[in-house]
N, C-alpha and C positions, 0 to 999 in steps of 0.2 A: 390384129394379132395373128401370127403364123398359125395355121391350122383351123382358124375360124373364118369361114367365108362370108359371114353375115355382119359381124360386129367387132370393132376394135375400140376399146375404151378402158378406163381405169378399173383396177381391181376394187371390189366392194364386198360387203358382207354376203352378197348373193351372186357374185361373179368372180371367178378365180383367175381371170386373165384369158381363159379359153372357153369355159362353159359356165352357164348359169345353174343355180340350185336354189332350193327353198331351205333356208337355214334352220337347223334343228328339227327338220321334218323327215319322215321316212323317204328313202330314195325311191325314185320311180324307174330307174333303169332295169330293163329285163333282157335276158340273154336269148339267143336262138334256142338254147336248150329249154328255157322256160316256155318259149313259144311252141316248141314241139310238144312239150308236156301238155300244154293247154289243148292243142289240136288233138292229141291222143286221148286225153282224159275228159275233155269237156263234153257237155251234153247240151248241144245247141238246140234251142227251142225252134219250132217251125213258126215263122211269121206269115201273116197273110201277104199276098203279092200286092194287094191294093186295099187301102182303107178310104172310103169316100170322105170328101171334105167340102164344106160349103164356104167358099172364099168370102172374106170380108171386103168391103169397099170403104177405106178410111177417108175421112174428110181431108181437105187440103192442109188445114192447120188445126191445132187445138191448144188452148191455154191450159185447161185442166189436163192433168196427166192421163193419157190415153195410150194403152199398150195393146198391140195386135200381134198374135202369134203367127209367124210364117211357117216355122217348123224347125225342130232340132234346137239350135242356138240362135236362130234368126228371129229377131223381134223388132217390130217397128215401135219406137218410143216417140210419142208426140207430147211435147210439154213446153209450156211458155212460148208457144209459137214456132218452135223448132221441131224438125223431123230428123230422128236419129235411127240408124239401123245397126243392130249388133250382128256380127259374124254372118253376113248375108250369103246364103247359098240358094240359088234358084236352079242349079244344075240337077240333072237326074241322078248323078252319082257323086258320092264323096270320095274322090279318087283322082290320081294324076292322069288317068286316061278315061275316055268316054265310053269304053266298051267293057270295062270290068270294074270291080270294086263295089262297095255297098250301094245299093240302088234304093232310091226313096220309095216308100210305100204310101206316102201321103203327098198329094199335090200341095204346092205352096198355099198357105192360108191367105195370101194376097197375090193376085195375078200381077206379074211384073208391070204390065201396062197400066194397072190401077194404082201404082205407087204414087203418093203425093211427092212434091219436090223434096229430095233428100238433101239435107244440109251437111250431115256428117255421118260417117261410117266408123263404128267402134270395133276394131279387130282385137280379139283377146290373145291369139297366138297363131302359129302358122300351120297347124294340122289341116288336112284337106277338108275335113268336115266343118271347118271354121273359116279358113281362108280359101275361097274359091275364085281363082283368077278370072274365069269366064264371067262370073257375076260381077266382079269388080270392074271389068272392062265395059260391061253393059251400063253399069252405074256411072262410070266416067263419061261415057258417050252421051248418056241421056240426062245426067244430073250434075256432073262434075262436083261431087261432094268433097269436103275435107275428109281425108282418111287418117284416123288416129290409131296408133299402134305402139306396142312396146319395142324396146331396143332390139335391133337386128331384124325384126319382122319387115322393116322397110326395104331391106335388100331384095326380098322377093317381090314386093309390090312395085318398087321402082323399075326393076328389070322387066316385069311382066305387064305393067299398066302404064304405058308411055304417057307422060304429062300429068300423072296423078298429083293432086295436091296432098302432101303428106305432112303429118305432125307426129313426132316420135317422142316417147317419154320413158322414163324409168319408173319403178314403183314409187308412189307418193308424189310424182310430178303432176302439176295441175295445168290443164290446157283450156283456154277460154274459147268458147264456141260462138259467143254473141248473145244478145237479148238477155243478158244476165245469167246465162247458162254456162257452166264449166264442167269438165270431167277431170277426175283424179284417178290415176292408175293405181289399183289396189293389188296387194300380193295374192297369190294363189299357190296351191300345192299341185304342180303339174309339170309338164315338160314340153319340148318342141322338137320337130324335125320335119323335113320335106323329103329326105332320102335315107340312105343306110348309114352314112358316116357323119351326120350333122346333128346328132342328138344334143339338145340343150345348148345349142349355139346361138339361139335367139330367145328372148325373154317371153314370158306369158303373164297374163294379168286378168283382173276384173276391172270394173269401172264404177266409181262413185259419181253420180250425176247430181250436181247442185243446181237448183233453179228457183226462181221466185215462186213457183207453184208447188215446190216440194222436193224431197230427196228420194232418189231411186238408186238402187244398187244392183248391178249385174255382176254376178259372182265369177263368170267365166267357167272354164273347166277346172275342177279342183277335187282333190281328196280331202279328207277331214284332218288326218294327222292327230295332233294333240289339241286342236282347236285354237291354238294361240293366234293364228293368222286372223281368225274372225273376231276374236275378242279384241285384238289389236286394232282392227278396222273400226269397231264400235268406239273404242277409247279415243281414236283420232277424229272420227267424223260424227259420232252420235248414232242414233237409230234411224233407219230410213222409213219413210212411209210405205214404200213398196220395195220388195227384194225379189230378184229373179235368181232362183237357186236350182242347180241341176239335181235331177232325181234318177237318172238312168245310166245305162252302159256300165254295169258294175259286176257282172258275173263272168268268170269265177273270181271270188273276192281275193284269193291269194295272189292273183295276177293283177287285178284292177284296183285293189283297195287304196293304194297310195296315190292314185291319180284320179279316181272317180268316186264320188260319194254314192252310197246306196240310200234309199229313202230314210232309214233311221238316222243316218248321219246328216241328211238334209234337214231333218227336224232339229238336230243338235245345232246346226248352223242358225236356224231360225231363233233358237234360244240365245245363242251367242250374240247375234247381230241385233236382236230385239225389234225386228220389223213388225209394223202393224199388219201388213198383208204380204204374203209370199205367193209367188207363181212358179210352178215347177217346170223346168225346160230340160232339154237334152234327153228326150225319150220319144219313142214311137215313130220316128221318121226314117232313120237309117238303122239297120240292124248291125251294130258294131260288136256286140257281145252275146252271151248265151241266154240271158233271161227272156221269158216270154214278153211279148209286146206290152200287154196290159199289166204286167206284174208291178212295175214301178207305181202305178196309180193305186193298185190294191194295197201294196205295202205302205205307201204314204198314208192312206186313209186308216189303215190298221194301227199305225204308229200314233197318229193323232188321237184316235179313239183311246188307245191305251194310256196316253199321257193326259187325257182330259182336255185336249185342245180342239176347239171348234173346227170342223172340216172347212168351213168357209174362210178361215184365216190362211190356209195353205192349200191351194188347189193346183192340180195338174193343168198346165196350159197347153191346149191342143190347137193344131192349125186351124185358123179362122176364128178362134176365140178372141174376145175383146174384153179388156178390163179398163174401166174408167174410174180413176181415183178422184180424190177431192183435192182442192187447193189447200196446202198446209196452212196452219195457223201462223201468221207472220210473227206474232209476238212470241209464240213458243219456239219458232225457228231462230229468231233473233237471240233468244235466251240460251240457245244451244241444248235444249232439253230433248 
């Protein structure tokens, strides 16, 4: 399509022929005037320059769901004998350049050399804190994984990672990964861009992971909106055993609310999706917004306490943390409960 450098495809309920959008949800576009207002009025908290991390050393494979936090939105998901990485970023900065931009304050929760064989990479969208070309090149050279991504995101990957094995989908498309494991791209309330004139020209998504060992949902970057997106995912797929839900990068709310959830919204997503266990990501690694580093954790716990939900059901996932789930009841899964 003229004007869209990433994708040319048919018009749909979330693609107008040039740009993608989240139907019926608050718009995420912000102007330079909005940005100037944020910079003028914002009260950016001071973050520590470095927070110590004890890296984990994952096993080569796991049948039981085993999730290890790398940092921000990068999670190693080991399930049913496959190894998946979400939005892998091992670079020091979430930026198009190596000398400027948000710098990580936590080392990766897994040293790159300690990664097990990676079978697939799940990319949620093309923002620099989620699609890091340098890391994808390292993964291509050392692991040659299948790289799964939403419409238009492949233009960046194909151009920057020569020879990458790429699978592309629209919302609700299912992609088989092998060993009985598949992923389905789920809607989210967000946006995309790699530059100044390409806003919303590539799609964004989360991932529903179906496996013989259970169901895992990675929400991707998202605002809450009216919650219809999350209720729709549950109506289509059921409730997951494990949900990865973002909890950070939300201040100031007038600027960020449509695109990033705050912890109280994260708990609303937990209710909507009905997960047995939730892990909070998208906090504490890169300072993208104004809130203090530990505030997402504190607000998450306060919200859970206020609503009478056990803190153990929804915990903040920090670099190096490991969550080992259980194998889902096959009879319950077969019944779709």
